[in-house]
C-alpha positions in Angstrom: 181.2 61.7 98.4 181.5 58.1 99.3 179.3 56.8 102.4 181.3 55.5 104.5 179.9 51.9 104.5 181.0 51.6 100.6 184.5 51.8 101.2 184.2 47.8 102.1 184.3 44.5 100.8 181.1 43.1 100.6 181.7 39.8 102.9 183.3 41.9 105.5 180.4 44.2 106.4 180.3 44.0 110.2 177.6 43.7 112.9 179.7 46.2 115.0 179.7 49.1 112.0 175.7 48.3 111.7 175.1 48.6 115.4 177.1 52.1 115.7 174.9 53.0 112.7 171.8 52.0 114.6 173.0 53.7 117.5 173.6 57.1 115.8 170.2 56.7 114.3 168.4 56.6 117.8 170.0 60.0 119.3 167.9 62.9 119.8 167.9 65.2 116.8 166.5 68.0 118.1 168.0 71.0 120.1 164.8 71.9 122.1 162.7 70.0 124.9 160.4 67.2 124.3 156.6 68.8 123.6 153.3 67.5 124.6 150.8 68.0 122.0 147.8 67.6 124.3 147.9 71.4 125.4 147.2 72.1 121.5 144.1 70.4 121.7 145.1 67.1 120.6 142.9 64.0 121.2 144.4 61.0 120.3 140.6 59.3 120.5 140.1 57.1 117.0 138.6 53.8 117.6 138.3 50.8 114.7 136.0 48.1 114.1 136.0 45.7 111.5 132.3 44.1 112.2 130.4 47.3 110.8 128.2 47.2 107.3 126.2 49.6 105.2 123.9 49.2 102.3 124.6 51.2 99.0 122.5 54.1 99.0 122.1 54.2 102.9 123.6 56.7 105.4 123.1 54.0 108.1 126.5 52.3 109.5 125.6 49.2 111.7 127.9 46.9 113.5 127.8 43.5 115.2 128.9 44.8 118.6 128.5 47.9 120.5 131.0 50.5 119.1 129.3 54.1 119.4 128.3 56.6 122.0 126.4 60.2 121.6 129.9 61.8 121.8 130.7 60.4 118.4 128.5 62.9 116.7 130.4 65.3 114.6 133.4 63.0 114.6 135.0 62.1 111.2 134.7 58.7 109.8 136.3 56.5 107.4 134.3 53.2 105.9 136.8 50.9 103.8 134.7 49.6 100.8 131.8 51.5 100.8 132.9 54.1 98.3 132.3 54.6 94.7 134.0 52.1 92.5 136.8 53.7 90.2 139.1 51.7 87.8 137.9 48.6 89.5 138.8 49.1 93.2 136.4 50.0 95.7 137.1 53.3 97.3 136.8 54.5 100.9 134.0 56.6 102.1 135.4 59.5 104.4 132.6 61.5 106.0 131.4 62.5 109.4 128.9 60.8 112.2 125.6 62.7 111.7 123.6 61.1 114.2 123.7 58.7 117.1 121.0 55.7 116.7 122.3 53.3 119.3 125.4 51.7 120.5 125.6 49.7 117.3 124.7 52.2 114.7 125.2 55.6 113.6 123.8 57.6 110.7 126.5 59.3 108.3 126.3 62.4 106.8 127.1 60.8 103.4 125.6 58.0 101.7 127.3 54.7 100.9 128.0 54.5 97.2 128.8 50.6 97.2 127.5 47.6 99.6 130.2 46.8 102.3 129.0 44.0 104.2 131.0 44.2 106.2 133.5 47.0 105.7 137.2 45.7 106.2 137.6 48.6 108.4 135.5 51.5 110.0 137.5 54.2 111.7 136.4 56.9 113.5 137.3 59.9 116.0 138.3 63.7 116.3 140.3 65.2 113.2 143.5 66.0 115.0 145.2 67.6 111.7 145.1 71.2 112.7 146.1 70.6 116.0 148.9 68.3 115.4 150.0 70.7 112.7 150.2 73.6 115.5 152.1 71.4 117.5 154.9 70.7 114.8 154.5 74.3 113.5 155.8 75.4 117.4 159.0 73.3 116.9 159.5 75.0 113.9 158.8 78.4 115.0 162.1 80.4 113.9 164.5 81.9 116.6 166.7 85.0 116.5 168.9 83.1 113.8 166.2 82.3 111.8 166.3 78.5 112.6 163.4 76.4 114.3 164.1 75.4 117.8 163.6 71.8 116.7 163.0 69.3 119.4 160.6 66.1 120.3 156.9 66.0 119.5 156.0 63.1 122.0 152.6 61.4 121.2 151.0 59.0 124.0 148.8 56.1 123.4 146.3 56.6 121.0 144.6 56.8 117.7 145.4 60.2 115.9 143.1 60.8 113.0 144.5 63.1 110.1 144.2 64.1 106.7 147.9 64.7 106.8 150.9 66.3 108.6 153.5 68.5 107.0 157.3 69.2 107.5 157.9 71.2 104.6 160.5 73.7 104.7 164.4 73.9 105.8 165.0 77.7 105.2 162.6 80.9 105.6 162.0 82.1 102.1 159.8 82.5 99.1 160.7 79.5 96.9 159.3 78.0 93.8 157.4 75.2 95.6 155.8 78.1 98.0 156.6 80.4 100.9 158.3 79.2 103.9 157.7 80.9 107.4 159.2 78.4 109.6 161.9 75.9 109.6 161.2 72.2 110.2 164.9 70.9 110.6 165.7 68.5 113.9 162.2 67.3 114.9 161.8 63.9 116.4 158.1 62.7 116.2 157.9 59.9 118.6 155.2 57.7 119.8 154.7 55.5 122.8 155.4 52.4 120.6 154.2 51.3 117.5 151.4 49.2 119.1 150.4 52.2 121.2 150.3 55.0 119.0 148.8 55.6 115.5 148.8 58.5 113.1 146.0 57.5 110.5 144.3 59.0 107.6 140.8 59.1 107.4 140.4 61.4 104.4 139.8 59.9 100.9 140.3 63.3 99.9 143.2 64.5 101.5 145.1 67.1 100.0 148.5 66.0 101.3 150.9 63.6 99.5 151.0 61.0 102.4 149.9 60.8 106.2 153.7 62.5 106.8 155.1 64.6 104.6 158.9 65.7 104.7 160.5 68.5 102.7 158.2 69.3 100.1 159.2 73.2 99.8 162.7 72.1 100.5 165.3 72.3 97.7 169.0 71.2 96.9 170.9 74.7 97.0 172.4 74.0 93.4 169.0 73.9 92.0 167.8 76.8 93.9 170.1 79.2 95.9 169.2 80.0 99.3 166.8 76.7 100.0 168.2 73.5 101.3 167.3 70.1 102.4 165.1 69.3 105.2 167.4 67.6 107.7 167.9 66.0 111.0 164.0 64.3 111.0 163.3 61.3 113.3 160.2 59.3 113.1 159.9 56.3 116.0 157.7 54.5 118.0 154.6 54.7 116.4 152.3 53.4 113.5 151.8 55.4 110.1 148.4 54.2 108.6 147.1 55.4 105.2 143.6 54.3 103.9 142.7 52.3 101.4 141.9 53.2 97.7 141.8 56.8 98.4 140.9 59.5 95.3 144.6 60.2 94.4 147.6 58.2 95.2 148.6 58.8 98.8 151.8 57.0 100.1 152.3 56.9 104.1 155.4 58.6 104.3 156.5 61.0 101.4 159.7 63.2 101.3 161.3 65.5 98.8 164.2 67.0 99.4 165.9 65.8 102.7 169.0 64.6 104.5 169.6 62.8 108.0 166.3 61.3 108.3 165.7 58.1 110.8 162.8 56.0 110.8 162.9 53.5 113.4 160.8 51.2 115.4 157.7 51.8 113.3 154.8 50.2 111.6 154.0 51.4 108.0 150.5 50.3 106.4 149.8 51.8 102.7 147.5 49.4 101.1 147.1 51.2 97.7 150.4 53.0 97.6 154.0 52.9 98.6 154.5 53.3 102.2 157.7 54.9 102.8 159.0 57.3 99.8 162.3 58.5 100.0 161.7 60.8 96.9 163.3 63.4 94.9 166.1 61.1 93.6 169.4 62.5 94.7 167.6 65.5 96.5 167.3 62.8 99.4 170.4 61.6 101.1 171.4 59.8 104.1 168.5 58.0 105.6 168.7 55.3 108.4 165.6 52.9 108.2 165.8 50.4 111.1 163.5 47.9 112.7 160.4 48.5 111.1 157.4 46.9 110.0 155.9 47.4 106.5 152.9 46.3 104.8 150.4 45.8 103.2 151.5 48.3 100.7 151.5 49.1 97.4 148.5 46.9 95.9 147.6 49.6 93.5 144.4 51.6 93.6 142.1 53.5 91.3 144.6 56.2 89.6 147.7 53.9 90.0 146.6 50.2 89.2 150.3 48.9 88.9 151.8 47.3 92.2 154.4 49.3 93.9 156.9 49.0 96.9 156.6 49.2 100.4 160.0 51.1 100.8 161.0 53.3 98.0 164.8 54.3 98.6 165.5 56.2 95.7 168.3 58.9 97.0 171.9 58.0 98.0 173.8 56.9 100.8 171.5 55.2 103.1 171.2 52.1 105.4 168.3 50.0 105.6 168.3 47.2 108.1 166.4 44.6 110.3 163.0 45.8 108.6 160.3 43.4 108.1 158.3 43.5 105.0 155.2 41.6 104.0 151.8 41.7 102.5 153.2 43.8 99.8 153.7 43.0 95.9 157.0 44.7 95.8 159.3 44.9 98.8 162.1 47.2 98.3 162.8 49.8 95.6 165.7 51.4 95.4 167.2 53.5 92.4 170.2 54.8 94.2 173.9 54.8 94.8 175.6 53.6 97.9 172.6 52.0 99.6 173.1 48.9 102.0 170.0 46.9 102.3 170.9 44.1 105.0 169.6 41.8 107.1 166.0 42.6 106.1 163.2 40.1 106.0 160.9 40.6 102.8 158.1 38.1 102.3 155.7 38.1 99.4 153.6 35.0 100.2 149.8 34.9 98.9 150.2 38.4 97.7 149.8 38.8 93.9 150.6 41.6 92.0 152.7 42.9 88.5 155.6 43.3 88.8 156.5 41.0 91.8 159.8 41.9 93.2 161.4 41.5 96.8 164.1 44.1 95.6 163.8 46.3 92.6 167.0 47.9 91.6 166.2 50.6 89.2 165.6 54.3 88.3 163.1 56.9 87.4 166.0 59.0 85.7 169.6 58.6 87.1 172.5 56.3 87.4 172.5 53.6 90.0 175.5 52.1 91.3 177.7 50.8 94.3 174.8 49.3 95.8 175.1 46.3 98.6 172.3 43.9 99.2 173.5 41.5 101.8 172.0 38.7 104.4 168.8 39.5 103.4 165.8 36.7 103.6 163.5 37.3 100.4 160.7 34.8 99.9 158.2 33.9 97.2 158.4 36.7 95.0 159.0 36.1 90.6 161.8 38.1 91.1 163.7 38.1 94.3 166.2 40.9 93.1 165.8 42.4 89.9 168.3 44.9 88.6 167.9 47.0 85.7 168.1 50.6 84.5 166.3 52.1 81.3 166.6 55.6 82.0 170.6 55.9 83.3 173.6 53.3 83.9 173.6 50.4 86.3 176.9 49.0 87.6 178.3 47.6 90.7 175.5 46.0 92.4 176.8 43.4 95.0 174.1 40.6 96.0 175.8 38.9 98.8 174.8 36.1 101.5 171.3 36.2 101.1 168.7 33.4 101.4 166.2 33.3 98.7 163.2 31.0 99.1 161.3 30.5 96.0 162.8 33.7 94.3 165.2 34.3 91.7 167.9 37.0 90.7 168.1 39.0 87.4 170.5 41.5 86.4 169.6 43.3 83.0 171.4 46.5 81.9 171.6 50.2 82.0 172.2 52.9 79.4 175.6 54.0 77.9 175.4 57.6 79.2 174.2 58.9 82.6 171.9 61.3 83.8 172.9 62.9 87.0 171.9 65.5 89.6 173.9 68.0 91.5 177.0 67.6 89.5 177.6 64.0 90.8 179.1 62.5 87.4 179.9 59.0 87.1 182.3 57.9 84.7 182.5 54.7 84.7 179.7 53.5 82.9 180.5 49.6 82.9 181.7 47.8 86.4 181.5 44.5 87.8 178.3 43.2 89.7 178.8 40.2 91.8 176.1 37.6 92.9 178.2 35.6 95.6 177.6 33.1 98.8 173.7 33.2 98.3 171.3 30.1 98.9 168.5 29.8 96.5 165.8 27.2 97.6 162.7 26.2 95.6 160.1 24.2 97.2 157.6 24.7 94.1 157.9 25.2 90.4 159.8 28.5 89.7 159.1 30.6 86.4 162.7 31.8 86.0 166.0 30.5 86.1 167.6 31.0 89.6 169.7 33.6 88.1 169.0 35.3 84.7 171.7 37.8 83.1 170.4 39.8 80.4 167.0 40.6 78.7 165.6 38.2 76.2 165.7 39.7 72.7 167.5 42.9 73.9 171.3 43.2 73.1 172.8 43.9 76.4 175.8 45.7 75.1 175.8 47.9 78.0 175.6 45.1 80.5 178.8 45.0 82.9 180.9 42.0 83.7 178.9 39.6 86.4 180.9 37.3 88.8 178.5 34.4 89.7 180.4 32.6 92.8 180.0 30.2 95.5 176.4 30.0 95.7 173.9 27.2 96.4 171.1 26.2 94.3 168.7 23.6 95.9 165.6 21.9 94.3 163.5 20.0 96.7 160.9 19.0 94.1 161.0 17.4 90.8 158.2 17.5 88.1 157.4 15.4 85.1 158.5 16.6 81.4 155.8 15.3 79.7 152.6 13.0 79.5 149.4 13.2 80.9 150.7 14.9 84.1 153.3 17.3 82.5 154.7 19.9 84.8 153.0 18.5 87.7 154.8 17.4 90.7 156.5 13.9 90.4 154.7 11.2 92.7 155.7 7.7 91.6 156.6 7.0 88.5 155.3 7.9 84.8 156.1 5.7 81.5 155.6 8.7 79.4 157.7 11.0 81.2 161.2 11.8 83.0 161.1 13.4 86.7 163.1 16.6 86.2 164.6 19.3 87.9 161.9 22.3 87.4 164.3 24.7 85.8 167.9 25.8 85.6 170.8 27.6 87.3 171.8 30.2 84.9 170.6 32.1 82.0 172.6 34.4 79.7 170.2 36.4 77.5 170.4 39.3 74.9 172.4 38.1 73.3 174.4 38.6 76.1 178.3 40.3 75.5 178.0 42.8 73.1 175.3 41.8 70.8 174.5 39.2 68.1 177.3 38.0 65.6 177.8 40.1 62.3 175.6 38.9 59.4 176.1 39.8 55.7 173.3 41.3 54.0 171.2 42.3 57.2 169.6 45.8 58.0 171.1 47.4 61.2 169.6 50.1 63.1 171.8 52.9 64.3 173.7 52.0 67.5 172.9 48.4 67.2 175.8 46.5 68.5 177.5 43.5 67.0 180.4 41.0 67.5 182.8 39.8 65.1 182.4 36.2 64.2 185.8 35.5 65.1 186.0 36.9 68.8 188.5 39.3 69.4 187.0 40.3 72.9 185.4 43.9 71.4 182.0 44.7 70.2 181.0 47.3 68.0 177.8 49.6 67.1 176.6 50.8 63.7 177.1 54.7 63.4 173.8 55.0 61.2 171.0 52.9 60.0 172.4 50.7 56.9 173.1 47.1 55.3 176.1 45.1 56.0 178.1 44.0 53.0 178.6 40.4 51.5 181.8 39.8 53.2 182.6 40.6 57.0 184.8 43.2 57.7 188.1 43.1 59.6 187.1 44.9 62.7 189.4 47.3 64.5 191.3 46.8 68.1 192.0 50.5 68.4 189.5 52.5 70.7 187.0 54.3 68.5 188.1 52.9 65.6 185.9 52.7 62.7 185.4 50.0 59.7 183.2 50.5 56.4 180.8 47.6 55.7 178.5 48.0 53.0 176.1 51.1 53.9 177.5 51.0 57.6 180.3 52.1 59.5 181.0 50.3 62.6 182.9 52.0 65.7 184.9 50.3 68.4 182.6 50.5 71.7 184.7 48.5 74.2 185.6 45.6 75.7 182.9 42.7 75.7 181.4 41.9 79.3 181.8 38.2 80.3 180.1 36.4 83.3 182.5 34.2 85.4 180.9 31.6 87.3 183.1 30.1 90.1 182.5 27.1 92.6 178.6 26.8 92.5 176.7 23.7 93.7 173.3 22.5 92.5 171.5 19.9 94.6 168.2 18.1 93.5 166.6 14.9 95.0 168.1 11.9 94.4 167.7 10.3 91.3 166.5 13.5 89.5 167.3 14.8 86.0 168.6 18.2 85.1 166.3 20.3 83.3 168.1 20.1 80.1 168.9 23.8 80.4 171.0 24.2 83.6 172.7 26.8 82.1 171.0 28.2 79.3 173.0 30.4 76.6 170.0 32.4 75.1 169.0 33.6 71.8 172.8 33.5 70.4 174.6 34.1 73.4 177.6 32.2 73.3 180.0 30.0 75.4 182.8 32.1 74.7 181.3 35.1 77.2 181.1 32.4 79.9 184.0 31.9 82.3 183.4 28.5 84.6 185.2 26.9 87.4 184.0 24.6 89.9 180.5 23.7 89.0 179.0 21.0 90.5 175.8 19.3 90.6 174.1 16.2 92.3 172.6 15.5 89.2 173.3 15.7 85.3 173.8 19.1 84.0 173.4 20.6 80.6 175.0 23.7 79.0 173.0 24.7 76.2 173.7 27.3 73.3 170.8 28.8 71.3 170.7 30.1 67.8 174.3 30.2 67.1 176.0 28.3 64.0 178.2 25.9 66.2 176.4 25.5 69.4 178.5 23.8 72.1 175.7 21.9 73.9 177.6 20.3 76.8 176.4 17.4 79.1 178.1 17.3 82.5 177.7 13.9 84.4 176.3 14.1 88.1 178.9 14.9 91.1 182.0 15.7 89.1 183.4 19.1 88.7 183.2 20.9 85.6 185.1 24.2 84.5 187.2 25.5 81.4 190.0 23.4 82.7 187.9 20.3 83.3 185.3 19.6 80.5 183.3 16.6 79.0 182.6 15.8 75.0 180.9 13.2 73.2 184.2 12.1 71.5 187.1 14.6 70.5 185.5 18.3 70.4 184.7 19.9 67.0 183.2 22.9 68.8 183.9 25.2 71.5 186.9 27.4 72.6 189.4 25.8 74.8 192.4 26.8 77.1 195.8 25.4 76.8 196.2 22.4 79.6 192.5 21.8 80.0 191.0 18.3 80.4 188.3 16.9 78.3 186.6 13.8 79.3 184.8 11.3 76.9 181.1 10.8 77.2 178.9 8.4 75.6 175.4 9.6 73.9 173.7 8.3 77.2 176.0 11.0 79.3 177.8 8.1 80.9 181.7 8.8 81.0 183.5 6.5 78.3 186.7 6.6 80.1 188.4 8.8 76.9 190.1 11.6 77.7 192.3 14.4 75.8 194.6 17.1 77.3 194.4 20.7 75.6 198.1 21.1 74.4 197.3 24.2 72.1 194.8 26.8 73.2 192.2 28.0 70.6 189.1 27.1 68.9 187.8 23.4 67.9 186.3 22.9 64.4 185.3 20.4 62.1 187.9 19.5 59.3 187.5 21.0 55.7 185.7 19.0 53.5 185.7 19.2 49.3 182.3 20.1 48.0 180.7 20.9 51.3 177.9 23.6 52.1 179.1 26.0 54.6 177.1 29.0 55.9 178.6 32.5 57.4 180.2 32.5 60.2 180.9 28.5 60.1 184.8 27.6 61.0 187.1 24.6 59.9 190.4 23.5 60.4 192.6 22.6 57.3 192.9 18.8 57.0 196.5 19.0 57.5 196.7 20.8 60.9 198.5 24.1 60.4 197.9 25.4 63.9 195.0 27.9 62.6 191.2 28.0 62.6 189.6 29.7 59.5 186.1 31.6 59.4 183.6 31.5 56.5 182.9 35.3 55.9 180.5 35.1 52.2 176.9 34.1 51.9 176.2 30.5 52.0 178.5 28.5 49.8 180.2 25.2 48.6 183.6 24.4 48.7 185.9 23.4 45.7 187.1 20.2 44.7 190.6 20.7 46.5 191.7 22.5 49.5 193.1 25.9 49.0 196.5 27.2 50.2 195.4 28.1 53.7 197.1 31.6 54.8 198.5 32.0 58.1 198.9 35.8 58.3 196.3 37.3 60.9 193.0 38.0 59.4 194.4 36.8 55.6 191.5 35.7 53.7 191.8 32.8 50.7 188.8 32.0 48.0 187.5 28.3 47.6 184.6 27.6 45.2 182.3 30.1 46.5 183.4 30.4 49.7 185.8 33.1 51.7 188.1 31.5 54.3 189.4 34.2 56.6 192.2 33.2 59.4 190.8 33.4 62.7 193.3 32.5 65.4 194.8 29.8 66.7 193.2 25.8 66.6 192.8 24.0 69.5 194.9 21.0 69.7 194.1 17.8 71.6 196.3 14.8 72.7 196.3 12.2 72.3 
């Protein structure tokens, strides 16, 4: 079933639709009246200080200001930075107050393991865990129909200290995860405002997964008949606070099998682990997450040192809007389907972590598809948005109208098969992702290209088509490319170096587009992809490990066609993906030079998988191929429009594939237009003319000295041509021997006039 918001074109997602979603999210989910938790003994008397210190081995906590009173004896307390050191992290000391010493000092039950001078946070008060849980249980007590009455738990102003709160069940019964005697559907936990009401964990050894736990014993009916998802939960108008560096991974809000959950107008703090987790993969669906503040979150802890996200949305059919995320190495993780992330602000300034990603579109075991990321502001991340999946498919991500400040986008790949839950089978493995209408602004030196498609040294045969359109990339600073100030910001002139734009616009790696060109006598592992030397628009996979023959086979065009080659059999695997680049603009400071790799075709990626129209720059651009036999390194002068039908060349082209009707303008070796120009009157491949007694490698192309309209591919190992030109065959894929070379007809040759 499609989420209603996915039946749209990305640019037309309207504010009116989002407003209606938010309004619906704020409606009362419960059937019962609002409950006051205070009759259950809830106190909410927690207090916080940041001016207290403890010595290692001591039980005395001393603060600068008057903080304590005699009534604090017996209350629980958490002292940050005073627990044992574990895996390089200083944990929190969680204990109780044993004795009042003075208004500035108390004695604790447990001793500090580490000197905290000062502690970054001390929090103490009544443990409200039992009283608050009893209030929630009262809303979940089954009625005659076996359902909980639901309703609103209204929390007044105050700081409520807990080990954790639990809404575990959606049905009464005995289930794999435990027995359920109450149903917690349709409960609203509502505070008096996120600056007024706080629910905070004090217990470093908490038995709960999070401050607030949803649906731990719930399940989807197809996995466990008689059970169901926890449904209709709203959390609003409060702060959820998880302590720093607990003994095991503790989130701020954790869920397993849930549906129709709304989180709005909250603050989430999680320091070590993820803040809000839409868990259980596709067991959790239809969340609304709006107008929240999250962070710091996900900075790593004793048992999980890698950085994690503030907002983890790994279910499906959710909307997250107008949230502010800061102080977290990762902003949002979305291993999801039909997710809508729109109008959020995600800031990584001043935060270290690995990985450091604004929006991480990945999966823990299922496919990801039909996700929209639109109109967000993403600031200071190595990867502003990273899309990839090593455990399932990844397709159809729309990245539209976002503002990236010192942040890049990379789209890698997914598998060619998909693992799914609850029978939601997606048979479309490869689709088209879109990167459109975004602005990239770099005020410093980026570590990555503005847009990276594919992973270096990883054949992206499974990667889908990508459209890169209507983006604007602005570089505000240039950097020296050598000399004593290499890689430093340009200030004045340097005789040893040139001021250049620090990085490029677009990189295609992998090699992107179905793998590397076929090679003779090469050993290939099973499933390795290759493409023919003469492009036929398809790619092929080795059915088993083996070694290719001395001459390239004729690869079949029919679906599932197979061809023998040495000890390998190649099977047709599908059409090659392509990247279409349309109407993009690059802007740099006055007088700047390009990076010399403004479009970088890495590790054997070929120009023929790239379609370009309407590319312009305020500085000179270079399109650079690496690791192919006939690289097409093209220079584009500043302030001109470049594309497949408006190209540039130093002299009449002898490499590259050209469309009929394209215009090719001449450039001098200095990149300045010469005034020469050619029109492509016959589309095809440009190649140098054959010559006698010359050396040719495998995969090299030539045209006959007398034009016959065809181009020819050398299919043998490195060879020498004969003394006289052979009789060139004109039949499709026909071959001729020439000295020790073997030439195969490889399609039309480009013709240039005049």
